Structures are given as C-alpha cells and as structure tokens.
N, C-alpha and C positions, 0 to 999 in steps of 0.2 A: 582254679577259680578264686580261691582264697588269696593265692599269691598275687593275682592280677588286681584284686581289690586293694591289697596293701600297697602295691606299686602306684595305683591311681590316687590313694589317699595321701601319699607323701607330698606331692606338689601342693595339694590343697592345704595341708597343715603348714607347709612352708610359707604359702601365701598368707594364711591367717597370722602366722607369727611375724611375718614381714610387716603386715598392716598394723599389728599391735605395736611393733617397735617404732614404726613411723608416727603413730598417734602419740606414743610416749615422748618421742623426740620433739614433735611439734609442740606438745604441751609444756615440755621442759624449756624449749626456746621461748615460748610466750611468757612463761613464768620468769625466766631470766631477764627478758626485755622489760617486763613490768617492774621487777626488782631494781634493775639498774636505773630505769627512768624515774622511779619513785625516790630513790636515794641519791642518785647522782644526776643532777640536771643543771641546766643553765637557763637563767631567766634574764630577759632584756626589757627595758622600759623605753618605749617609743612615744610616750605621751609628751605633750607640750610642757616645757620647763622641767621634765623628768620628775613629775610630782609623785611617782610611785617608787622612786629610787631612794634608798636609805643612805644616810650619811655614814662615813667611815667610823665616826665615833659611836653611832648607834650599833653597827655590826659588832664592833669590838666590845661594847658594853654587854650586848646580849650573849656573846661568846664567853664572857667572864662570869656568867651565872654559874655558881657551883651547885645550887639547889633549884628546885622547880619553883618558879614564880607564877603568880596567878593575878589576872586582871578581871575585875567585875565591872561591868557597865550597867549601872542602874538607871535606866531611862526607858521611855516609851517612844517608838518612832512616830506615834500619832500625836505627840504633845504639841501644843500650840506655842510653846516658848521658842525663843530665837534659837535655842540649842538644837532644834529639830533640823536646821540646815546643816548641822555638823555630823549627823548620824551616819550618812553613807560614807563620807570621807573618813570618819573614825573607824568604821567597819573595815574599809579597804586597808587602812594603815595597820590595824591590829592583825589582819591576815598576813601582811608582809612581815610584821614583827614575829609572828608565830612561825612562819616558814624559815626565817633567818635563825631563830632560837633553836630549831631542830629538837623539839620535844621538851625544852626547858621552860616553856611558857604556855600556860593554859588560859583560855579566854572564855568568859561566860557572860552572856547578855541576859540581864534580869529585867523583865517588863513588869512593873508594879501593877499595871491595869489588867494584864492577862494572867499573871502568876503572883497574886498577892501573898500567898503562903510562903513561897520561896523568898520574896522580898522581905517579909517580916522576920523570917528565920535568919536571913543574912544581916538584917538590921540589929537583931538581938545579939548576934555573935560578935559583930564588928563594932557595935555601939556607935552608930551615927544617927543624925537627925532624920527628919522627914523629907529631906531634899532628894527628889527623884532623879534629877539630872546630875549624876555623880559617877566618877570613875574611881575605883578603889584598887590599889595595888598592894599585894601581900607577898612578902618574901622573908623567909627565915624568922617568922614570928613578928616581924615589923610591918606596920601598916602605914600607907600614905593615901590621903584623900585629895582628889583634884576635882574642882567643879568643871563641868563641861563647858561653861561659858568662857573659861580660860583658854580653850583650844582654838578659838577663832577671834578674828577682829571684824567687827560689824560696822556697817554704815547705817545709822538710825534715821537718816534723812527721810527715806520713804515712809516712815511711820506717821509723819504729819499728814500724809495724803491717804492714810488708811491702808497702806501696803505693808507687808512684813519687812523687817530689817534685811539689808543685803549683806551677804558674807563677802568680805573683802579679801581675807587671807586665812588659811588654815594652818595653825601652829601646833598641831597635835604631836608630831614627832619630837619637837623641841621640848614641849611640856612633859611628855611621858619619859623622855630620857633623863631630864632633870630629876624627876621623881624616882626613877630606878637608880640613878647615881646616888641619890640621898639614902636609898635603902641599902645599897651596896657598901656605902661608906657612912655609917651612922655617926662616927666621930667627926665633928666639924673641925676643919682646919681654920685657924685664925690668921688672917693676913692684915698687917697694919700698913696704912698709907701715911707717909710722913707729911706733916703740916708744920707751919710756923715760919717757913722761908718763902712764902708767896706761892706755895703749891695749891692747885685747885682742891676744893673740898670734896668729900665723898658722900656727905649726907645732905639731905634737903632737896627740894624740887629743882633748885637752880644749879645743882652740881653739874659741872661739865663732864664728869666721869660716871654719871648715874647709869648709863646704858651698860657699859662694861661691868660696873659694880653689880648691877641687877642680874646679869647673866652669871656672874661668879657666885652670887648668893644662891641662885637656883641650883647650882651644882654643889651645894653643901659647903661653901666656903664663907666663913664669917669675915666681913670687911669692917675695920674700925680705923678711925684716924688716930695718929700718934704724934704727940708733941714731945720731942725727945729732950728738950731743954729742962722739962720739969722732972725728969727721971735720972737716976744714977746709971741706968743701963737699959738695954732693950728688954722688954718683958720676956720672961722665960716661955710663955705660951705662944710666942710669935713663930708661926711656921714660915713666914717670909715677911720682908720689908720691901715696900714699893715706894720709889721716889719719882714723882712725875713733875717735870718742868719747874724746878725751884727758880724763883725770880731773884733770890739772893744766895750768895755762897754759904755753904754750911759752915758752922763754927768749928774750931779745932776740937772743942769738947764733943760735939756731935760726931765728928769724923772718928774720934777715938772710940766712942761707944759703938759705932758701926764696925770698926776694925775688930774690936773685941768680940762683937757678935759673929762676925765672919770666922774668926779664929776658933770659936766654939762650935762651928758647924752651921752657922746661919745661912739663910738664902736671901739674895737681894735681886731686885729688878729696878733698873734705872732708865727712865725715859728722859733724854736730855732736850733742853731748849737751846739750840745753837745761838739764838739771838742774845742770850744772857751769859755773861762770863762767870764761870764758877771754878776758879783755879784749884781751890781746896778739894772740891768733889772730884775734879778731873784727876788730880794727883792720886787720890785714893783709888779711883777706878784703874788708873794706869799702874799702880802698884800691884794690882791683881791681874795684870797681863793684857788689858784692853786699853789702848791709848785713844782718847777722843781727839781727832785732828781739828785744827783751827782752819776749816775750809767750808765750802758750800758745794753740795753735789748738784750738778746741773748739766745741761746739754744745749746745743744749738739746734733750732728747728727752722727749716726754710718754709716760709709762708708767702707764696707768690714771689714777689721780687725782694722781699725783706727777710732778714734773719732775726728771729726772736730767741730770747733766752727762756728755756723751759726749766723751771725750778720744782715742778711737781714730779717727784721721782717715782718711776715704776721699777719695782724690784722683783726678783725671782728668789724663791725659797730653795735652800740647799739641802742635800740629802743626808748629811752625816750627823745631824743633831736631832735629838728627840723632839723638841718643840716645832721643828720646821720640816722634817723629812716626810711627813704625811700630807704636807700641803704642796707637794711638787705639782707643777702645772698651773697652780693658781698664781695670780698677780698681786703683789703687795703694792699699795698706793700710799705714798708719803707726800702730802701737800705741805706747803709752807717751807720753812728752812730745814735742811737736813745736812748733817755733818758726817763725814766718813770716820771709820774706826780702823785702827791698825792693831793686829794681833802680834804681841811681842813674844817671840819664841824663846828668847833668852830668859825673860822673867818666868815664863812657864816652866822652863827647865830648872831654874833655881828653886822655885817654890812648888814643884811637882804638880803643875796645873795642866788640865786638858782644855785647850782653847779651840773653839769651833766657830766658824762663820755661820750665821743663821740665814741672813738675807744679803744679797748683793744687788747693786743697781744693774739694770740691763745695759747691754753694750751700747755705747754712745754717750753715756754719762761719765763725768769725771769729777774729782774733788778740786775745785778752784780755790787757790789760796788768796788771790787778789780780788776777792769778792766785793770789797768796798769800792774798788776803782773800776769794776767791770762795766758799770752803766755809763761811765764818763769816757773812758778810753777804749771802749770796745772789749771784747773778750776772745781769748783763744787758748787752746790747750798747750801748756808748756811741759813737755815730758820730763825736763830736769827739775821741775819745781812742783807741779801739781801731782795729784794722786790719780793714776790712770787705772784702766780696767784690769782686774776686777776691783770694784769699789765696794767695800763691805760697809753696810749701814746698820747691821744688827749682829751681835756675837754673844757667845756664852763662854763662861769659864767654870770649870768644875775641879774641885780638889777631892781626890779619893780619900776614903776613910783609912786611917792607919791605926793598927792595934799591935801592941806588944805588952810585955810585963810591966813596963814603966809608965806607959801613957796610952791614952785612947783619944783619938781625934776623929770626930764625925765628918761626914762628907759635907761640903759647902758648895753652893751653886750661885752663879751670878749671870744675869742677862742684862745687856746694855744695848740700847737703841739710840741712834743719833738723831732722833726725831720724837717729839711728844704730841704734835698736833694730830697725828693719825689716830690717837686713842680717844679723842674728844667726841662728844655726842654728835656734833655736826658732821663728823667724818665716818660715823658708824650708822648710816641711814639704811643699810641693807641693800644698797645698789650693788651691781656687779663689780664696780670699781673698788668698793670698800668692803666687800663681804669677807675677804681673807684677813682684813685687819683684826676683826673680832676673833676670828679663828686663831690667829697668832697670839693675841693677848691671853685668851683662855688657855691655849696650849702651854704657854710659858708659865702661867699660874699653876696649872695642874702639875707641870714638871717640877716646879720649885717645891711644891708640897708633897713630892714623892708619889704622884699619881700619873706617872708617865704614860700608862696605858690609856689615859683619857686625853693625852695631848694630841688631839686630832681635829678633824673638821667637825664643827658643831652642826646640829641639824638646822636646816634653813627654813624660813617661813615662805613657802612658795606663793607667788602672787598669781592672780587669775588674769587670763588674757581676754580682753574685750575688743571686739571688732566693731568699730564705729563707721557706719555707712551713711552716705547722704541719700536723699530721696531719689536722685537720679540713678545712683548705684543700685538702690533697692529695686527700682523699676527694671534696670538692666538684668539683674539677677532673676527677677520674676519672669521676664520675657524669655531669657535663655532656658529657664527651668520648664516653663509651661509650653513654649512654642518651639524653640530651636532644637533642644535635645530630643523631644518626642518626634519632631519633624524629621530629623536625621535618621532616627530609628525606623520610621515609617518609609522613608525613601530607600534605605538599604533593603528593607523587606520587599518593597515593590520591585527593585532591581533584581533581587534573587528570584522572585516569582516570575518575572519576564524572561529571565535567562533559562529557567527550568522549562517554561512552555516551549521555548525554541528547541 
C-alpha cells in the first residue's frame, strides 16, 4: 500500500515542480521584457513640425554631461502671467531632455504657492530674487538663471481687447541648450569681427549681423569688433578672426598681421562678397590652399517658354568636414552673388594642409566666368572655360599641430565661403529655406574655437500651425460632423439589424 502511494505521489510532485518552473520562467521573461523595453527603446515623433524632436546639438550636449545636472522650475501653473502659456510645453520639453540624458539630468518643479517652504529654501541656497517664473540650471557648482518669459514669443495684440497674450512660438530647447552650453564651457571664447574696410558692424540695433552674433553670444562666445590698423598684431586672446564682406581690399600691413596670426595657430573665417574685388585678400586665402574664382555660380531655369538665369544657389552639405557633416540632408541657400572656390592640392601638399569642401552647389549650377556679358549675349555653359559640377562654394583648410624639440606649431583652421549675403539678418529669418544657414555659421564658429562637438544643428524655434477656415467651410465641417457622420453610422447599424432579422 505504501509503495502504491509513493508511485502516485511522484507524478503530482513532478506536476508541481513543472508548474513552479513555468511560473519562474514566465516571471523571468516578463522581467527581461520590462528591462529591455525600459533601457532599450525607440521613440518616434509624429506631431506636426516634429515639435517633440530634439536637435542633434541638444542630444550631443546632453550626452557630453560628465556630472549630474539639475533644473529647477520655479513657477505655479495657476499664475496669471503670460508665462502660464509656456508651462505645458516646458514640461514636455524637460521630459524629453531627461529621457535623452539617461540619468544625468534631474528635474524639479517648485510651486511657490503650494510649497512655499521648499521655494524659500531653494531661494536661500541659490540666492535669487522673488521672481517666481524662473528656470534655474545647476551643474558642477555653477548656476544659470533663465526667466520663463524668454522661452516664448508672444503676440500681445489680444491684450487690448481684454484677452490674454497669444503664444506665437516656443523657444525652450534653444534657450535651455544655450544655458547648458554656458555651464559646460565656463571659459568664454573671444571671436573678433574685422572692421575698417567696409565690413558690416557687429554692435548696435542696426547691425546686419546681429542675429548670428546673438546666437553665438548665447553659446558663450564673446563677439567684439577689431580694427586691425590700430594694432601691431592680432590680440593674443583672439580665438578666431571673422572677415565678412569687406568693401575695400585689405592693406598689406593687415594681410601680414593675419599671416602671422595664422602661422601662430590662429583661426580664420572669411565670407567673401563677389561683387567687390579684393586681390590682396584673395592672394592671402589662395596661399592657404583655397582659391576664390572670378566667376558667378548660376544655372538656367525654364519658366514657360522663357529661360531665366537663377543666381540664388541651393547647396548641399558634404560629409567629410566637422562643420558640415552633421547637416547632411539640409539645404544651404545662398542668395545674391556667389563665387566658386578651388582647392589647391599642390599648395596643401607643400604646406601640410588638409583641405576639405564643406558645401557644393546642387547639380545644374556652374561657375560662369563671363558673368558680365551674360545678360547681353545670353549664357551657356562652356566646359573648357567655366567651372562645372561639382562647384564648391564653401571650404576649410586645417594645419595639424607639429611638435618636436626645436619648435612647436599649433593647429590653425580656416573657413572660406564664396558668399556673404547668406549670413545677414534678412537671410536668417528662420524659414525652411534659410534655417541651415544659421546652423552652418554657428557650426563653423564652434569648430574654429575647438568646440567641434557643438558643430551641429542648433535647436529650432517651432512655429505653431493655424487652420484658417471661412464661414462656409465652418458650416460644412459642422454639417458633416453633426449630420453626415452620425447618419452614416445609423444607416450601417440599420442595415446590420435588417440583415440579422432575415
């Protein structure tokens, strides 16, 4: 009898053990799935204008955090100030930043009306005023304060009729990244813009370069004008020298100072104005391996029965250089006059330079040498005379640092663009056609001051989409919503009911 009980208990024990193993396996699989989905996931943004997608520069900046950063948002969602319209957008943005930072970014919302003790404690530690609508960034003992009003662009027209101001654009990503970059790079780089030969100024409200300069300043780059005639040499604190559209040729003395600056490891950026002849400046650039050609980049466009000359150059960024490789797929737009550049391999070999094309005109454009006669005698591409595809319109030169027991030569960098009009305020309005222009300018500046990891796409200011409907269209929408759609549902239900009765 005992032997029979033992035989019957064996299958039951095996069943119990099998069930336990199955339960353990199921729990292990569920735990593995949760671990993988929590740590390795793919997120997609299907919203209009991709308002939840972070810029490449944002992702690279967050990944470069070596220590844990913290952001405090001191505001109340019930405030009556205009900043209340920014609260939800800011909250969504901070969530995206926190997910991208992967544990290196902590977010805390402090509501002074609901948690006054925490607000006073934070105010005493960080030493700021009574401003409640404030965003505070803290990293490695450094602190940056940003007013919430800076995160948005408002239309205050409705205020006159008693309504709240309307939020036109949310600029939170851009402002926060500028602040984080300032915390990551506390030492400000000084970039001088050359003046004295008809170049546009960089200071004052009427400056044609104020938009590009403003973005550079927010990325912790100090911009100052430089009149080289009054000095014996380029200032030692200059991280880079920028020359934009000189209307007169540079003097031999200034060229000599720039040459000495380059020999000592200086960094230069030159935006040429093809309409102005500057043989001295061109010879200096050519001696560094980049030859500005005496031509105009253009193409022929068929419009109906007529053929027009298109001088607004559309360019494509090339993948082999730091300032342009992360802009692949974007379109560079160069209005006005544009001249092509030729990379001189022989000069590069003699002077141990690395020459790289940054931007080339899209297929169909060429460098026309007879541009003065083109409007009188017509125009056509001459393969034996003109510059054909690919037409380079922006290029870089870099000299590697050399060190031995006798001498030490630092690295030097040069960026040349055969157009200067693209950098002016009127060409940086934030439209799709010119968005990449600003990205390229800031990318070049960051590369010149040895911040190549920030030579990427800057955060965009997304614009809101508004659907303007006429009264007739509104009536049609209301009729379809109230009558047509419910009627179709009722008709389908009636047909199903009749069929089932049969």
